[in-house]
N, C-alpha and C positions, 0 to 999 in steps of 0.2 A: 405478473412481472416478468421481465426479460430473463431468460435462462442463460443467455450468453451474449457477449458483445464481440463484434468483429472489427478489426482495423486493417490497415493495409498489410501488415506483416504478422499480426497477432490474433489469436482467438482467446477471449477471456471467458472461461466456463467454470461451472461449479466444481469445487474440489471433490475428488473421488478417492476412495481408499486405495485404489491402484496407483495413486500419486505418492503414496507414503515413502517409498524407497527413494524416489527422485527428490522429494522435499528434504529428506534426511541428508542425501548426498550434497545438495547445494547449501543447505543451512549449516552443515558441519564445518564449513570454511570459516576460519576465524576472521578473515578480512571482511566477510559479510556480517558475521555475528556482531563484531565490534561497532558496526554502524547502526545497530538497532537496540531498542530497549528490551525487547522481549524474546529474541532468539538466544537460547542458552548456548554457552560454549564451555566444555565440549557438549555437543548435541547428544542427548541421551539415546543410545542405540535402541531402536525399536519403538520410539515414542511418537513418531510422526503420525501414525494411525490415530492415536489418542488425540493429538493436536487437531487432526482433520475432523474427528467426531466433535471436539469442543467447538470448532467453527460452525458445524451444523447446528449444534445446540444454541449457539449465540445468534443464529439467524432468526430465531423466534423472539429475540430481544432487540432487533433493529440492525444487526450486522449483515452486510452484504459482502461476501468474499468470493473471489474468483482465482482460479489458477491462471497464470499468464503462460500461454502456450505459443511457441513459435510455429507458425503455420508450415513453413518449409520443412522443418525437421519433425513436426508434430510432437515436440518435446516441451515439457514444463520447464520454464526458465525463471519463474518467480511466483509471487502471490501479491494480490492487491485487494484492498477492502475499503469500505466506508462503514464506520461505526456511527450510526445515527443517534442523535438525542431528539426523539420524536417531539417532545414537548416544546422544543425551541426550533424545530425544523432546520437543524444543522447536522452536518456530518463531518467526521474526522477521517481524512484520507490516510491510509497507511499502505506501505508497499515495501517489498524487497525484490531485487533481481539478482540472480546468481552471478558470481564474480566473472565467469567466462563470457558473460553477456553485457558487462559494463561498457559504457562508452559507445554504444551502438544506437542510442536513442530509444531503446525498448521501454525504459522507465517512463520517459516522456510520452511515448505513444499510448502506453497503458493508462497513465494518469490522465491524459487528455480525455480518453474514452470514459473513464470513471467519473470525472468531473461533469462531463455532459450527462452521463447517466444519473448522477446525483440531482441535477437540476431538472432534467426532462422526465425521468422515470420516477424518481423518488419525491419530487416536488420540494426539494430543499430550498431554503432561503440563503444558506451559506455552506460552503465547503471550505474546510481549513485543514492544515497539516502542520506538524512540527518535526524538526530534525535537529540533531546535534548541531550546535552552532559551528563546530569545527568540521562539519561534513558538507562541503559545498556541492558535492555530487548530488545529494538529496535535495537541498533547498534550491538548487538551480532548476531542477525538474519543476518545482513549485512555481518558480518565476516563469518558466517556459509555457506553463499551462494557464498563465494569466493571474496567478495569485499575487497579492500584494503583501510585502513585509509588514507585519503588525507589531513585532517586538520580540525581545529575547527575555525568556524567563530564566533568571540567573539561578544556577545550582538547583534546578527544579526537579531533577531526577538523579538516579545513581546508576552507574554502569561500572562493572568490574571494581567495585569498592571505592569509586571516586564520584564526587558530585559533578554533574554535567549541566551546561547551559543548553536550553532548547530555543531555537529560533522558530517563531510561528509566522505562518503565512495564511491568508484567507482570500476568498473570492465570494462576492455577494451575487445573488441572482440578478440584480439590476445591472451589475458590471458584466456578467456573463451574457445577458440579453443584448447589451450594446455591442458586444463583440461578434454576435451571431450574424 
């Protein structure tokens, strides 16, 4: 399987323990954390190395995770992954991009590469993703990479002690193949 993906401005590569400080630096920003289900705030000091190790462990169970690295600066700017459900040949796309890099198209560029990877390398039939319904920055990325709105799961998760609605988007292999 591919060890890295390359786009015009980005390199998507396996997470390394050397990324821990940068992951912690970016993930510690509340503006980023509040847009995710799983990034804690405050981010526990020194815990990013354990997070990276947990991602490696999950790779044996169908997770494919990459550091999103800006080529020009050679700096990690986010994380992107596909969590596969092998029995159904589908994968859930997840990502975050550090706040200083929002609004520059990096999320879309990385997501486009991962969607293509999901279909071409992993052989998935469907790639889907969910985002907080009140987070247009995230679900617009899904739209830009060709995903179709499939519905909102009302009060489906909890963040910061409140129930949140999740908007789900998906793309089927047959739709992806038509766009090629």
